[in-house]
N, C-alpha and C positions, 0 to 999 in steps of 0.2 A: 485031124493032122495038120490043118492049116495053122492052128495056134502053135504047134511045134515048130513048123517050119518058121514061123515069124520069130518065135524065140530063139532058135539056132542061127537065123540071119542076123538078128539083132546082135547076138554075141560075137558072131563074125565081125560086124561092123564095128562094135566097140573093140574089139581086139586090135583089129587092123588101125584105128585111130590111134590108140595107145603105142601101138609097135611103130607107126611112122614117125610119132614124136621122139620115142627112143632112137630109133634110127637116124632121125635127122640130127638130134643132140648128139649124137655119137659121132657124127662126122663134122660138126662146126664147133668152135671154140666159143662158148658162151663168156661173155664179159662178167667180171667179177661183181659188177653192181648187179646184174641179172640174176647171177647165182646167189647172191646174197638176198634178193626180192623173192625168189623162188622158195627160200626156206620157210617163208612164211604163207605159203598157200595152204599146207595142211591144216595148221592151226586156225587159219580163217574159214576153210571150209569146215572143219569140226564145230566151230563157234557157230557158224550161220546154220547147222543142223540142229545142234543141241540147245542154244539159248532160247528160240522160241517155244520148244517142248516144254523146257524149264520154266521158264517165265510167264508163259500164256498157255497155261494147259488147256483151258475152256474157251480160248479166244480173246480172252481180254486179259491184260497184264493183271498178275496175282502174285504180288510180293507179301505175303503174310505166312504166319504159322501154319496156316491151315492147308497151304500149298505143299502137297507130299512131294512131290517132285522136285520143289526147291531144296527141301530139306535134304534129300537122298543126294542131289546134285551137290550140295556144299558140302556134304559129308564125304562124297566121292573127290571132289576138288581138294578137301584136306588130306585125304590119304594120298591122292596123286602127287601133291606138293611136298609130302613129308617123306614118301617111299620111292617115288620116281618109277612105280611099278605100274604098268597100264592094266595088267589083267586083275589085280588086286583092288584097284581104283572101280573098276567096273563091276567087279564081284561086290564091292562094299555097297556101291551105288544102288545094284540091283537088289540086295538083300534089304538094305535100308528102305528102299520103295516097297518092297513086298510086305515089310513088316507094317511100316505106316499106312499102307493102304488096307491092311487086314484089321487095323484098330478101329 
């Protein structure tokens, strides 16, 4: 029961933090410079999550054809660049990784 209360409590805290920013930004005028800067936050966070997993799968830098994650990531990036479809890019990357891992 304690674990569930902790999970629910952290969910409420996370929701409250996000809601407070939405309410705050809804009441003030954000300068155009800040708005332009905020557009780069999602790609920066996404890159910070993805690149270590793709380039350092075993903890050391691995830029070789033996790195299945790198090959799958490059394929997914190519699909993303060409189609601009997030779901198709994820699907291609996942299928490529599964196939390469099975080989």
